[in-house]
C-alpha positions in Angstrom: 102.7 66.0 163.0 99.7 67.5 161.6 97.7 66.2 158.5 96.3 68.4 155.7 94.0 67.3 153.4 95.5 66.7 149.9 93.2 66.9 146.7 92.9 63.4 145.2 92.9 62.5 141.4 89.8 61.6 139.7 87.4 63.2 142.7 89.3 61.0 145.3 90.0 62.3 148.7 93.0 61.3 150.1 94.7 61.9 153.3 98.6 62.1 153.6 100.6 62.9 156.6 102.2 66.1 156.1 105.9 65.8 155.8 106.2 69.5 157.2 106.3 70.7 160.8 104.8 73.9 162.1 107.3 76.6 163.3 107.3 80.1 164.5 110.2 82.7 164.2 110.4 86.6 164.4 111.5 88.8 161.4 111.8 92.6 161.9 110.1 92.0 165.4 107.1 90.6 164.0 106.3 86.8 164.3 106.1 84.7 161.4 104.6 81.0 160.8 106.1 78.8 158.5 106.2 75.1 157.7 109.6 73.5 157.1 110.4 69.7 156.4 112.2 67.8 158.8 114.3 65.8 156.2 116.6 66.0 154.1 118.4 68.9 156.0 121.1 69.2 153.7 118.8 69.0 150.4 118.6 71.7 148.1 116.3 74.8 149.6 113.0 75.3 148.0 111.0 78.3 149.4 106.9 78.1 148.5 105.5 81.8 148.0 101.7 82.2 148.5 99.4 84.2 146.4 97.1 87.2 147.1 95.5 87.5 150.6 96.8 84.1 151.4 98.8 81.6 153.7 100.8 79.1 152.7 98.5 76.6 153.5 97.0 76.0 150.1 100.4 75.1 148.8 101.0 72.1 151.2 99.7 69.6 148.7 102.5 70.4 146.3 105.1 71.1 149.0 104.6 67.9 150.6 105.2 65.7 147.4 108.6 67.6 147.1 109.8 67.2 150.9 111.8 64.1 150.7 113.9 65.6 148.1 114.4 69.5 149.1 114.7 71.3 152.1 111.4 72.7 151.9 110.0 75.8 153.5 106.5 77.6 153.3 106.0 80.5 155.2 103.1 82.8 155.7 104.7 86.3 154.7 104.5 89.1 156.9 100.7 90.4 157.1 99.4 87.2 155.7 98.0 84.1 157.4 99.0 83.5 160.9 101.9 86.0 160.7 101.6 89.2 162.3 100.4 92.1 160.7 103.1 94.2 159.4 103.4 97.6 161.0 103.2 99.5 157.5 101.4 98.1 154.3 103.6 95.6 152.6 104.3 96.0 148.7 106.0 93.5 146.4 109.4 95.2 147.0 108.9 94.4 150.7 107.5 91.0 150.5 110.7 89.8 148.5 112.8 91.5 151.0 110.8 89.7 154.0 111.5 86.7 152.0 115.0 86.9 152.0 115.2 87.9 155.8 113.1 84.8 156.4 115.8 82.6 154.4 118.4 84.6 156.6 116.7 83.5 159.5 116.7 79.9 158.5 120.5 80.0 157.5 119.9 79.4 153.8 121.9 81.1 151.4 120.5 80.4 148.1 117.0 78.7 147.1 114.7 77.7 144.3 111.6 79.6 144.5 108.2 78.2 143.7 105.5 80.7 143.8 101.7 80.7 142.7 99.9 84.1 141.6 101.0 87.1 143.4 103.9 85.0 144.8 105.5 84.9 141.4 105.8 88.9 141.0 107.4 88.5 144.5 109.7 86.0 143.4 110.7 88.1 140.1 111.4 90.8 142.5 113.4 88.6 144.6 115.4 87.7 141.8 115.9 91.5 140.9 116.9 92.3 144.3 119.0 89.4 145.4 120.2 87.8 142.4 122.8 85.7 144.5 120.3 84.1 146.4 118.0 82.3 144.0 119.2 79.4 142.1 115.8 78.8 139.9 112.4 80.0 139.7 108.9 78.2 139.4 106.3 80.6 138.9 102.7 79.0 139.0 99.8 80.8 137.0 101.7 84.3 137.3 99.2 87.2 138.0 99.1 90.7 138.7 100.0 92.4 135.0 97.8 94.1 132.7 95.6 91.1 132.1 94.5 91.3 135.7 93.6 95.0 135.8 91.4 96.9 136.6 90.3 95.3 140.2 86.7 94.6 138.5 88.3 92.6 135.6 90.7 90.7 138.4 87.4 90.2 140.6 85.4 88.8 137.7 88.4 86.4 136.8 88.4 85.2 140.3 84.7 84.8 140.4 84.9 82.6 137.2 88.0 80.8 138.5 86.1 79.9 141.7 83.9 77.4 140.4 86.5 75.8 138.6 88.7 74.7 141.4 88.0 71.9 143.7 85.3 72.4 146.3 87.5 71.6 149.2 89.5 74.8 148.3 86.9 77.2 149.6 87.6 75.8 153.1 91.4 76.3 152.9 91.4 80.2 151.7 88.1 81.6 153.0 89.7 81.7 156.5 92.9 83.6 154.9 90.8 86.0 152.8 88.8 87.0 156.1 91.9 87.5 158.1 93.7 89.7 155.3 90.7 92.1 155.1 89.2 94.6 152.7 91.8 97.5 153.5 94.8 95.3 152.9 93.4 93.6 149.9 92.8 97.3 148.5 96.4 98.3 149.1 98.1 95.1 148.1 95.8 95.4 144.7 97.5 98.8 144.1 100.9 97.8 144.6 100.4 95.2 142.2 99.1 97.7 139.5 102.3 99.6 139.9 104.9 96.5 139.5 106.4 95.9 136.2 105.7 92.1 136.4 106.3 91.4 132.8 109.6 93.1 132.5 110.6 91.7 135.6 110.0 88.2 134.1 111.5 88.7 131.0 114.9 90.0 132.9 115.3 86.4 135.0 118.5 85.1 134.5 118.2 82.1 136.1 116.3 79.1 134.5 112.5 79.7 134.7 109.9 77.3 134.7 106.4 78.9 133.9 103.2 76.6 134.6 100.1 77.5 133.3 96.5 76.1 133.6 94.5 75.6 130.5 91.5 76.6 132.4 92.7 79.6 134.5 90.6 82.7 133.6 93.3 84.8 135.1 95.7 83.9 132.1 95.9 85.0 128.7 95.6 82.3 126.0 98.9 80.3 124.8 99.0 82.5 121.5 99.5 85.6 123.6 101.8 83.8 126.0 104.0 82.7 123.1 103.9 86.3 121.7 104.8 88.1 124.9 107.8 85.5 125.8 109.1 85.8 122.8 109.7 89.5 123.2 113.4 89.0 124.1 115.9 86.1 124.4 115.2 84.5 127.9 115.8 81.8 130.2 112.2 80.6 130.5 110.3 77.5 130.0 106.6 77.8 129.5 104.2 74.4 130.4 100.5 74.2 130.4 98.7 71.5 132.4 95.6 70.8 130.5 92.4 71.0 132.5 93.6 73.1 135.5 92.7 76.5 136.5 94.6 78.9 138.8 95.2 77.3 142.0 97.6 74.6 140.5 99.6 74.2 143.5 96.3 72.7 145.2 94.4 71.4 142.5 97.0 69.2 140.5 100.1 68.9 143.0 101.0 65.7 141.8 101.3 66.8 138.1 103.0 69.8 139.4 105.6 68.4 141.4 106.4 66.0 138.4 107.1 69.2 136.3 109.3 70.8 139.1 111.3 67.6 139.4 111.6 67.3 135.3 112.7 71.0 135.3 115.1 70.6 138.4 116.9 68.0 136.7 116.5 69.6 132.9 114.6 66.6 131.6 112.3 66.4 128.9 108.5 67.6 129.6 106.5 64.4 129.6 103.1 63.5 131.3 103.0 62.4 134.9 103.2 58.6 134.8 101.3 58.3 137.8 98.1 60.3 136.5 97.8 58.7 133.0 95.1 60.7 130.9 93.9 62.6 133.8 96.2 65.9 133.2 98.5 66.2 130.0 101.3 68.7 130.2 102.1 70.5 127.0 105.4 72.7 126.4 104.3 75.8 124.8 107.8 78.1 124.9 111.4 77.3 125.4 113.8 80.5 125.6 116.8 80.4 123.7 119.1 80.6 127.2 116.9 77.9 129.1 119.0 75.1 130.1 118.8 72.2 127.0 117.2 69.1 128.3 119.3 66.0 129.4 118.4 62.8 127.6 121.2 60.9 129.2 
């Protein structure tokens, strides 16, 4: 069993044994690396989808906190992290299909998908192409839309975000970026610019939680988020974590896992009782078709 550094609250470093084991499989003839919870095997499945150029490693702090309640899967999608390079450059639809084939390989028929950054468009496309395979969606810091274009704007946003993230994140993501490489970065960004992120998000017909950070330079402000979300009747619930930047799955795993549990149970959105006064949460939008809150 491996150990993964999890960011502590209020500047503390906390080492926690991972509840996930590291495994390999083969998808379309290429080796795919993934992490999977040991138990409970009959729990609802939850697939964690990483962001642009990254592996699933930075998602582990949140994934580990949910592993006791969900059949947790954290793959490096083909072409990313420790998985084999894809024969052809993958785009968003290709990655969505690869995620579906990964679930096939693991014998999972339906799952809740939780992603960060570029992982959110992949989830939206997964729901569009495989609507019978997704129970719910959790989109953390969704990126890739018009607010992140052109590339020079996105690069500037990422640079500003870098100084707002925990310093430990640098050692986690730098090897991933170097392995992914410049050519793959250019091809993947072109794919994101062509992808209809907003349309797919508003078309989602499953309960969807969108989690934003108040200090995330890649996201528009709350007023713009509310304006966009209200363009059509939808199933979206938008929540903001005060003080968080872009990589919420790494920087605020306790708060995010708490939000996911509330969302999955249709409970009212309240602050994490385990971090009082450290990172408050604010509900900023609830779609008319989102499940009502259960207060029993």
